[in-house]
C-alpha positions in Angstrom: 310.0 147.0 -13.3 309.6 149.4 -15.8 307.7 152.4 -15.8 304.9 152.7 -13.2 302.7 156.0 -12.9 301.5 157.4 -9.6 300.3 159.8 -7.1 302.6 161.5 -4.9 302.8 160.9 -1.2 304.4 162.6 1.4 307.3 160.8 1.4 308.5 162.2 -2.6 309.3 165.8 -1.8 312.1 165.3 -0.4 313.6 162.8 -3.5 311.9 165.6 -6.3 313.6 168.2 -4.7 316.6 167.0 -4.0 316.6 165.2 -7.9 315.8 168.7 -9.6 318.9 170.2 -7.3 320.9 167.6 -8.4 320.8 169.0 -12.2 320.5 172.8 -11.2 317.4 173.4 -11.1 315.4 175.2 -8.1 312.2 173.0 -7.2 312.3 173.6 -3.2 311.2 170.9 -1.2 308.2 173.3 0.4 306.9 173.2 -3.0 306.1 169.7 -3.2 304.6 169.4 0.3 302.2 172.8 -0.6 301.5 170.3 -3.9 301.0 167.4 -1.4 298.5 169.2 1.0 296.6 170.6 -2.2 296.1 166.7 -3.1 295.0 165.8 0.3 292.3 169.0 0.3 290.8 168.1 -3.5 292.5 170.9 -5.4 295.7 169.2 -7.3 296.6 165.9 -8.4 300.2 165.3 -9.0 301.5 162.3 -11.1 304.7 160.7 -10.4 306.2 158.4 -12.6 309.4 156.3 -11.3 311.4 154.6 -14.2 312.9 150.5 -12.2 311.9 152.3 -8.8 313.9 155.9 -9.4 312.1 158.9 -9.5 311.9 160.2 -12.9 309.1 162.9 -13.6 306.1 164.2 -12.4 303.3 167.0 -13.8 300.2 167.9 -12.0 296.5 168.8 -12.8 294.8 171.6 -10.9 291.0 171.8 -10.6 290.8 175.4 -11.0 293.1 177.1 -12.9 294.2 180.9 -12.1 293.9 181.2 -16.2 291.3 183.4 -16.3 290.0 181.5 -19.3 290.2 178.3 -18.1 288.7 179.7 -14.5 286.0 180.8 -16.0 285.4 177.8 -18.3 285.5 175.5 -15.3 288.5 173.8 -17.4 291.1 171.8 -14.9 294.5 172.5 -15.9 297.5 170.2 -16.4 300.5 172.4 -14.4 304.1 171.9 -13.9 305.4 169.0 -16.2 308.9 167.8 -15.9 310.6 164.8 -16.6 314.6 164.6 -15.8 316.9 165.4 -18.7 318.3 161.6 -18.6 315.1 160.4 -19.1 313.4 161.8 -22.0 312.7 160.6 -25.2 311.7 157.3 -23.5 307.7 158.2 -23.4 307.5 159.3 -20.0 305.6 162.7 -20.5 303.6 160.9 -22.7 302.2 158.0 -19.9 302.0 160.9 -17.2 300.2 162.9 -19.9 297.7 159.7 -20.9 297.4 159.1 -17.0 296.1 163.2 -16.3 293.4 163.0 -19.0 292.0 159.8 -18.4 291.5 161.6 -14.8 290.2 164.9 -15.9 287.8 163.5 -18.0 285.7 161.3 -15.2 284.9 165.2 -14.2 284.9 167.0 -17.6 284.9 167.5 -21.6 287.7 170.1 -21.8 291.4 170.0 -20.2 294.1 172.7 -21.0 297.4 173.5 -20.6 299.8 176.4 -21.0 303.1 175.6 -22.5 306.2 178.7 -22.8 307.0 179.9 -26.3 310.8 180.1 -25.1 313.7 177.6 -26.5 313.6 174.8 -23.9 310.1 173.9 -24.4 309.9 172.5 -28.5 309.4 169.2 -27.3 306.4 170.3 -25.3 304.6 172.3 -27.5 305.3 169.7 -30.3 303.9 166.7 -28.2 301.0 169.3 -27.5 299.7 169.5 -31.0 300.3 166.1 -31.6 298.4 165.0 -28.9 295.6 167.2 -30.3 295.9 170.4 -28.0 295.4 173.7 -30.0 295.2 177.5 -28.9 293.0 178.9 -26.8 292.2 181.2 -29.4 292.9 184.4 -26.9 296.5 185.1 -28.0 299.8 184.8 -25.8 300.2 186.0 -22.3 303.2 186.8 -20.2 303.2 187.5 -16.4 299.8 186.7 -16.7 298.7 189.4 -19.3 297.8 189.4 -22.5 300.3 190.1 -24.5 299.4 193.2 -26.5 299.7 194.1 -30.8 303.4 195.7 -30.6 304.0 195.0 -26.9 307.9 194.4 -26.7 308.3 191.3 -24.2 311.6 189.7 -23.5 310.9 185.8 -24.4 311.3 183.6 -21.1 309.1 181.4 -19.0 306.9 183.9 -18.4 306.1 184.2 -21.8 303.1 181.0 -22.6 300.7 180.5 -25.3 296.9 178.2 -23.4 295.8 175.3 -25.3 292.7 173.2 -24.9 291.6 169.3 -26.0 288.4 168.1 -26.0 288.5 164.6 -24.5 286.6 161.5 -25.0 
């Protein structure tokens, strides 16, 4: 069967939530039900990766980002890329990104993504740079606000660097 990438369907919400719950991550079913509703409304695209018929990961594209620079410049944003740990290092994130960039290229010449700077995001940081993503030049954000010089922050999931890539 191999790897299949497809759009989220209504029945995926429980399967995805349960898969993450099994590894101790809190990703409630409602999150994916909301993603499905936003996909139906044309606000978001959710790509689901299945490996040999089993859920392996997903990625979402939002057409109107909440990040001010992306919003002001109509830059679609890849958000919430997750691959289950047991399926990592099998190019699943790469295939999800390939498909996302292909979809966005039909509507935009630029794509954006935010990446965490805390430990645990190392592989994602490297992948994005190798794919041609570069920092937007506006600095780092913490809890949605730009970090000021000398500001004390905690390195957690709220510490984000935003990157862009020109699409062909």
